[in-house]
C-alpha positions as CSV (number, residue, x, y, z in Angstrom):
1,M,8.4,28.2,-29.1
2,E,6.1,25.6,-27.1
3,S,3.0,27.4,-25.9
4,I,2.1,26.8,-22.4
5,L,-1.6,26.2,-21.1
6,P,-2.8,28.8,-18.4
7,A,-2.8,27.6,-15.0
8,P,-6.6,27.1,-14.7
9,L,-7.0,25.0,-17.6
10,L,-4.2,22.3,-16.5
11,P,-5.7,19.1,-15.7
12,R,-4.8,17.4,-12.4
13,A,-4.1,14.0,-11.7
14,A,-5.6,14.2,-8.6
15,V,-9.1,14.2,-9.9
16,R,-9.2,10.7,-10.2
17,A,-8.9,10.5,-6.5
18,L,-11.6,13.5,-6.3
19,D,-14.1,11.3,-8.1
20,A,-13.6,8.0,-6.1
21,A,-13.9,10.1,-2.9
22,L,-16.7,11.9,-4.1
23,G,-18.6,8.6,-4.9
24,V,-18.1,7.2,-1.4
25,M,-17.7,9.3,1.6
26,P,-20.1,12.0,2.8
27,V,-17.2,14.8,3.3
28,V,-14.2,15.1,0.9
29,V,-11.4,17.1,2.3
30,L,-8.7,18.3,-0.1
31,L,-5.4,19.0,1.8
32,G,-2.4,20.7,0.4
33,A,0.1,23.7,0.3
34,R,-1.4,27.6,-0.1
35,Q,-1.7,27.8,-3.9
36,T,-1.1,24.6,-5.2
37,G,-4.6,25.1,-7.3
38,K,-7.0,23.7,-4.5
39,T,-9.7,26.3,-5.1
40,T,-9.1,26.1,-8.7
41,L,-9.8,22.6,-8.9
42,V,-12.9,22.9,-6.8
43,R,-14.4,25.7,-8.4
44,S,-13.7,24.2,-12.1
45,H,-14.4,20.7,-11.5
46,P,-17.5,19.3,-13.6
47,A,-18.3,16.9,-10.8
48,L,-18.9,19.8,-8.4
49,A,-20.6,22.3,-10.8
50,G,-23.7,23.5,-9.8
51,R,-23.4,23.6,-6.0
52,P,-22.5,27.0,-4.0
53,Y,-19.0,27.8,-3.2
54,L,-18.5,29.3,0.1
55,T,-15.4,30.6,1.4
56,L,-14.6,31.8,5.0
57,D,-12.3,34.5,3.4
58,D,-15.4,36.0,2.7
59,L,-16.1,38.0,6.0
60,A,-20.2,37.7,5.5
61,V,-19.7,33.7,5.1
62,R,-17.5,33.6,8.2
63,L,-19.7,35.4,10.8
64,Q,-22.1,33.2,9.7
65,A,-20.2,30.1,10.4
66,E,-19.3,31.6,13.5
67,A,-23.0,32.7,14.7
68,D,-24.7,30.0,13.4
69,P,-22.9,27.2,11.6
70,E,-25.7,25.2,11.4
71,A,-27.6,27.2,9.0
72,L,-24.4,27.8,7.0
73,V,-24.3,23.8,6.4
74,S,-27.8,23.9,5.4
75,R,-27.8,26.3,2.8
76,A,-27.6,23.8,-0.2
77,P,-28.2,20.2,-0.2
78,A,-24.1,19.8,-1.1
79,L,-21.3,22.8,-0.5
80,V,-17.8,23.4,-1.0
81,L,-16.5,25.0,2.1
82,D,-13.0,26.7,1.6
83,E,-10.8,27.8,4.6
84,V,-13.0,26.0,6.8
85,Q,-10.4,25.9,9.5
86,R,-11.5,29.9,10.3
87,A,-14.3,28.7,12.2
88,N,-14.1,26.9,15.3
89,D,-17.4,25.1,15.1
90,L,-17.9,24.5,11.7
91,L,-16.6,21.1,11.2
92,I,-19.0,20.1,14.1
93,A,-21.6,21.6,12.4
94,V,-20.7,19.5,9.1
95,K,-20.2,16.0,11.5
96,R,-24.2,16.8,12.7
97,A,-25.4,17.2,9.1
98,V,-23.9,14.1,8.1
99,D,-25.1,12.1,11.1
100,R,-28.8,13.5,10.3
101,D,-28.3,11.9,6.4
102,R,-30.4,8.4,6.2
103,P,-28.8,7.3,4.4
104,R,-26.0,9.0,3.7
105,R,-24.8,11.3,0.7
106,A,-21.6,10.5,-0.9
107,G,-19.8,13.5,-1.5
108,R,-22.1,16.2,-0.1
109,F,-19.5,18.2,1.6
110,V,-15.9,19.2,0.0
111,L,-13.8,21.0,2.3
112,T,-10.2,22.9,1.8
113,G,-8.1,25.0,4.1
114,S,-4.4,25.8,4.5
115,A,-3.7,25.7,8.1
116,N,-3.5,21.8,8.1
117,L,-2.1,21.1,11.4
118,L,-5.3,22.7,12.9
119,M,-7.3,21.7,10.5
120,L,-6.2,17.8,10.6
121,R,-6.8,17.7,14.3
122,R,-10.0,19.0,14.2
123,I,-11.2,16.6,11.3
124,G,-9.7,13.6,13.2
125,E,-11.7,14.4,16.2
126,S,-15.1,15.4,14.4
127,L,-15.3,13.5,11.3
128,A,-13.5,10.0,12.0
129,G,-15.4,7.7,9.6
130,R,-16.9,10.0,7.7
131,A,-14.4,11.9,5.4
132,A,-12.0,10.9,2.8
133,Y,-8.7,13.0,2.2
134,V,-7.0,13.9,-1.1
135,T,-3.6,15.9,-1.5
136,L,-3.1,18.3,-4.1
137,W,0.9,18.4,-4.4
138,P,2.5,21.1,-6.6
139,L,2.0,20.5,-10.3
140,T,3.8,17.6,-11.7
141,G,6.1,17.9,-15.2
142,R,2.7,15.8,-17.1
143,E,0.6,18.0,-15.2
144,A,2.6,21.1,-16.3
145,A,2.7,19.7,-19.9
146,G,-1.2,19.4,-19.9
147,E,-1.4,15.8,-19.3
148,G,-3.0,15.5,-16.6
149,R,-1.0,12.8,-14.6
150,T,2.4,11.9,-12.8
151,G,5.4,10.0,-13.9
152,C,5.3,6.5,-15.4
153,W,5.9,4.9,-12.0
154,S,2.3,2.3,-12.1
155,E,3.7,1.2,-15.4
156,L,7.5,0.7,-14.4
157,L,6.2,-1.3,-11.6
158,A,3.4,-3.4,-13.9
159,V,6.7,-5.0,-15.8
160,P,9.9,-6.7,-15.2
161,A,12.6,-4.5,-15.1
162,T,13.8,-6.2,-18.4
163,K,11.0,-4.2,-19.9
164,W,11.5,-0.6,-18.5
165,S,13.7,0.6,-21.3
166,G,10.5,0.1,-23.5
167,V,8.2,1.7,-20.8
168,I,10.3,4.8,-20.9
169,E,11.0,5.2,-24.5
170,G,7.1,5.8,-25.2
171,A,7.2,9.2,-23.6
172,K,8.2,11.4,-26.3
173,L,8.9,14.6,-24.3
174,V,11.0,17.6,-25.0
175,R,14.4,17.4,-22.8
176,P,13.9,20.5,-20.0
177,D,17.1,21.5,-18.3
178,W,16.5,20.3,-14.7
179,R,17.9,23.2,-13.4
180,D,15.2,25.4,-15.1
181,A,12.6,22.4,-13.7
182,V,13.5,23.4,-10.3
183,R,13.7,27.0,-10.6
184,R,10.1,27.0,-11.8
185,G,8.8,24.4,-9.1
186,G,5.0,23.4,-9.0
187,F,3.1,26.0,-7.9
188,P,0.9,27.1,-10.6
189,V,1.2,30.8,-10.6
190,P,5.2,31.3,-10.2
191,A,5.7,28.2,-12.4
192,H,3.4,29.3,-15.5
193,E,2.1,32.8,-15.2
194,L,5.5,34.4,-14.1
195,S,8.2,34.7,-16.8
196,T,11.2,36.2,-15.0
197,P,13.2,35.3,-11.8
198,D,12.6,38.8,-10.1
199,E,8.6,38.4,-10.6
200,R,9.3,34.9,-8.8
201,A,11.3,36.5,-5.8
202,L,8.6,39.1,-5.5
203,W,5.4,36.1,-5.5
204,F,7.4,34.1,-3.0
205,S,7.8,37.2,-0.6
206,G,4.2,37.6,-0.5
207,Y,3.7,33.8,-0.4
208,L,6.1,33.6,2.6
209,Q,4.5,36.5,4.4
210,T,0.8,35.5,4.1
211,Y,2.0,32.0,5.7
212,L,3.7,33.7,8.1
213,E,1.1,36.4,8.9
214,R,-1.9,34.4,8.4
215,D,-1.5,30.5,8.6
216,L,0.6,30.3,11.5
217,P,-1.2,32.5,13.9
218,D,-4.1,30.2,13.2
219,L,-2.0,27.1,14.1
220,R,-1.0,28.6,17.3
221,A,2.0,26.8,17.5
222,V,4.9,29.3,16.8
223,E,5.9,31.9,19.4
224,N,8.6,33.7,17.3
225,L,8.2,34.1,13.4
226,G,12.0,35.0,13.3
227,D,13.2,31.9,14.9
228,F,10.7,29.7,12.7
229,R,11.8,31.3,9.5
230,R,15.7,30.5,10.4
231,L,14.9,27.2,11.1
232,A,12.8,27.0,7.3
233,Q,15.9,28.4,5.7
234,A,18.0,26.0,7.2
235,A,16.0,23.3,6.4
236,C,15.8,24.0,2.7
237,L,19.9,24.2,2.9
238,R,19.7,20.7,4.1
239,I,17.8,19.4,1.4
240,G,18.4,15.5,0.9
241,S,20.2,15.0,3.8
242,L,19.5,12.8,6.7
243,L,17.8,14.9,9.3
244,N,19.6,15.4,12.5
245,Q,17.3,17.9,15.1
246,A,19.5,18.5,17.7
247,E,22.3,19.7,15.0
248,L,19.7,21.7,13.4
249,G,19.1,23.4,16.4
250,R,22.5,24.2,17.5
251,D,22.8,25.9,13.8
252,V,19.9,28.2,14.1
253,G,20.2,28.4,18.2
254,L,17.1,26.6,18.8
255,S,16.2,23.7,21.5
256,Q,15.4,20.3,20.3
257,P,12.0,20.6,21.3
258,Q,11.4,24.1,19.0
259,V,13.0,22.5,15.9
260,H,10.9,19.2,16.5
261,R,7.7,21.3,17.0
262,F,8.5,23.8,13.9
263,L,9.1,21.1,11.6
264,K,5.9,19.4,12.4
265,V,4.2,22.7,11.2
266,L,6.3,22.9,8.1
267,E,5.5,19.3,7.3
268,A,1.5,19.7,8.2
269,S,1.6,22.9,6.2
270,F,2.9,20.6,3.0
271,L,6.4,22.8,2.9
272,A,8.6,20.4,4.7
273,V,8.5,16.2,3.9
274,R,10.3,14.3,5.9
275,L,11.1,10.9,4.3
276,P,11.4,7.3,6.3
277,A,14.1,4.8,5.5
278,Y,13.0,1.6,4.3
279,S,13.6,-1.6,6.4
280,V,12.3,-4.9,6.6
281,N,11.3,-4.3,10.2
282,R,8.5,-1.8,10.1
283,T,9.5,-0.7,13.4
284,K,13.0,0.3,12.7
285,R,11.6,2.5,10.1
286,L,10.4,4.7,12.6
287,I,13.5,4.6,14.7
288,K,16.0,5.7,11.9
289,A,16.6,9.2,10.9
290,P,14.4,10.6,7.9
291,K,15.8,12.4,5.2
292,L,14.6,15.7,4.6
293,Y,13.2,17.6,1.3
294,W,10.6,20.6,0.7
295,G,7.4,20.8,-1.0
296,D,8.5,23.1,-3.6
297,T,11.8,23.4,-5.1
298,A,11.4,27.0,-6.0
299,F,10.3,28.1,-2.9
300,A,12.9,26.0,-1.4
301,L,15.8,27.8,-3.6
302,Y,14.1,31.4,-2.8
303,L,13.9,30.6,1.4
304,S,17.8,29.4,0.9
305,G,19.1,32.3,-0.7
306,E,21.0,29.8,-3.2
307,S,21.9,31.2,-6.6
308,E,21.9,27.7,-8.4
309,P,20.1,24.4,-7.8
310,R,21.8,21.5,-6.5
311,G,21.7,17.8,-7.4
312,A,19.7,17.4,-4.2
313,H,16.7,19.6,-5.6
314,L,16.7,17.5,-8.7
315,E,16.1,14.6,-6.1
316,N,13.3,16.7,-4.6
317,L,11.6,17.3,-8.1
318,V,11.4,13.6,-8.4
319,L,10.3,12.8,-4.7
320,L,7.5,15.6,-5.5
321,D,6.4,13.2,-8.6
322,L,6.7,10.3,-6.4
323,L,4.4,11.8,-3.6
324,A,1.6,13.1,-5.8
325,W,1.9,9.3,-7.6
326,R,1.9,7.5,-4.3
327,D,-1.4,9.3,-3.0
328,L,-3.7,8.3,-5.9
329,E,-2.8,4.7,-5.6
330,I,-4.9,2.1,-3.9
331,P,-3.9,0.2,-1.7
332,R,-1.1,3.3,-1.0
333,P,2.5,2.6,-2.0
334,E,5.3,3.5,0.3
335,V,8.1,5.7,-1.1
336,L,11.2,5.7,1.3
337,Y,15.1,5.6,1.2
338,W,17.6,3.1,1.8
339,R,20.7,3.8,3.6
340,T,23.4,1.0,5.6
341,A,25.0,1.8,8.5
342,E,28.4,1.8,6.2
343,G,27.0,4.4,4.5
344,T,25.4,2.6,1.0
345,E,22.4,4.4,-0.1
346,V,19.9,4.7,-2.4
347,D,17.6,7.8,-3.1
348,F,14.2,6.3,-3.3
349,V,12.4,3.3,-2.7
350,I,9.4,2.2,-3.9
351,E,7.6,-0.5,-1.7
352,T,4.0,-2.0,-3.0
353,R,2.5,-5.3,-1.4
354,R,4.8,-7.6,-3.9
355,R,7.5,-5.4,-5.4
356,L,10.7,-3.0,-4.6
357,L,11.7,-0.6,-6.9
358,P,14.8,1.5,-5.9
359,I,15.7,4.5,-7.9
360,E,19.1,6.6,-7.8
361,I,19.3,10.1,-9.2
362,K,22.5,12.0,-10.6
363,S,22.1,15.3,-12.1
364,S,25.4,14.8,-14.1
365,A,24.6,14.8,-18.0
366,R,26.7,11.3,-18.0
367,A,25.6,7.9,-15.7
368,L,28.8,5.5,-15.1
369,P,28.5,2.6,-13.7
370,T,30.3,3.2,-10.5
371,D,26.8,5.5,-10.1
372,A,25.1,1.8,-9.5
373,R,26.7,0.6,-6.4
374,G,24.1,1.6,-3.8
375,L,21.5,0.0,-6.7
376,E,23.4,-3.2,-7.0
377,T,23.4,-3.7,-3.5
378,F,20.1,-3.1,-2.9
379,V,19.0,-5.8,-5.2
380,D,21.6,-8.1,-3.8
381,E,19.8,-7.9,-0.3
382,Y,16.4,-7.7,-1.7
383,G,16.6,-9.7,-4.8
384,D,13.3,-11.8,-3.9
385,R,11.1,-9.0,-4.3
386,C,13.3,-6.7,-6.6
387,D,14.4,-7.6,-10.2
388,G,16.4,-4.1,-10.8
389,G,17.1,-0.8,-10.0
390,L,16.5,2.6,-12.2
391,L,18.9,5.1,-12.4
392,L,18.0,8.7,-13.6
393,Y,20.1,11.1,-14.7
394,G,20.6,14.5,-16.6
395,G,21.4,13.1,-20.1
396,D,19.2,11.4,-22.8
397,E,20.2,7.6,-23.5
398,I,18.2,5.0,-22.4
399,F,20.9,1.9,-21.8
400,S,21.7,-0.8,-19.6
401,L,24.2,0.8,-17.0
402,T,25.1,-2.7,-15.2
403,R,23.3,-6.0,-15.9
404,R,20.7,-5.0,-13.5
405,V,20.7,-1.6,-13.7
406,L,18.7,0.6,-16.0
407,A,19.9,4.3,-16.8
408,A,17.3,7.0,-18.1
409,P,17.0,10.5,-18.5
410,W,14.9,11.7,-15.5
411,W,12.6,14.0,-17.7
412,R,11.2,10.5,-19.6
413,V,10.0,9.0,-16.4
414,L,8.6,12.3,-14.9
């Protein structure tokens, strides 16, 4: 049986971005959903060893932050401050401390927090030009395997489509069941420390209660927790679908403005993901309806009450790996979907300055030429920037599905 590394020891791909930010900006903000491992990362990362870790979950620390935030931020030359959204004036004190530095010291403050909508607004007002942002997504497949990285998207983009099979064949991984991967998700505790569905369900029950009773009151954007929970459940049932806020509101008995506000809260908490549409005209990307996904596949299954994962959950699993990869790249690529007025669709499109990579996901164990229609249409349309398409499926073989589309097992890429 394959051994599993303890969650605190799993290397994280975001370390690369964290180190880069620490070397440039005086404030580094580590973002991500609750329980993705932010605290574990800042407390175990060698570059932060020796500096005090102060969390506003500690009553004494929070009382000092509220009474005299200037004194708190001057307790050491460099600090890690956790749950910073819990004290109103703490970010202003951080800003003043940074502005007093001449020259500014890179990496002086590392901030983390969970109520990200509130936190980001305050950071935008207080720390403009002073902060860099690093996002910690749930564990990727290769992080869970102890490799500390995301899928091989950079390697695929670095070579022509004719050489993709060589890149993918280099991944010597044991084939997992995609349904099991979806059920485990990427939160370190339920994915790697809990072994049964009942244990995970109990953990997610506590996670949801903490989010509803602690984070949402901080956000002050949700007036009815029951309405909010119903919307979250309905969103989980629509994973991979085009987002129609009016239709979603009718289904759960909420107005369109309420749906819009609640989705913004879920997105700011890194629980909901809205995926924009690809279009050469960037203005149209803002107009076209996004597709809706979730920040963790196991949590989505728990919230929706579904007993079995669907193909859309495998799409979601691939998307989360893409997002974790995207947020480490400089310059940052775009991850989008593509759909024509006639309904021809490609699940994901990676857009860099020079290249487009279209990706289709199929959960079945066999890949058929008909599965490549959307990819072929996309390559026809954008052949000046796209020399092939990638179809990820649930089988074992890597082969040319059509002249321009390579079929590959999803688990060899992720």
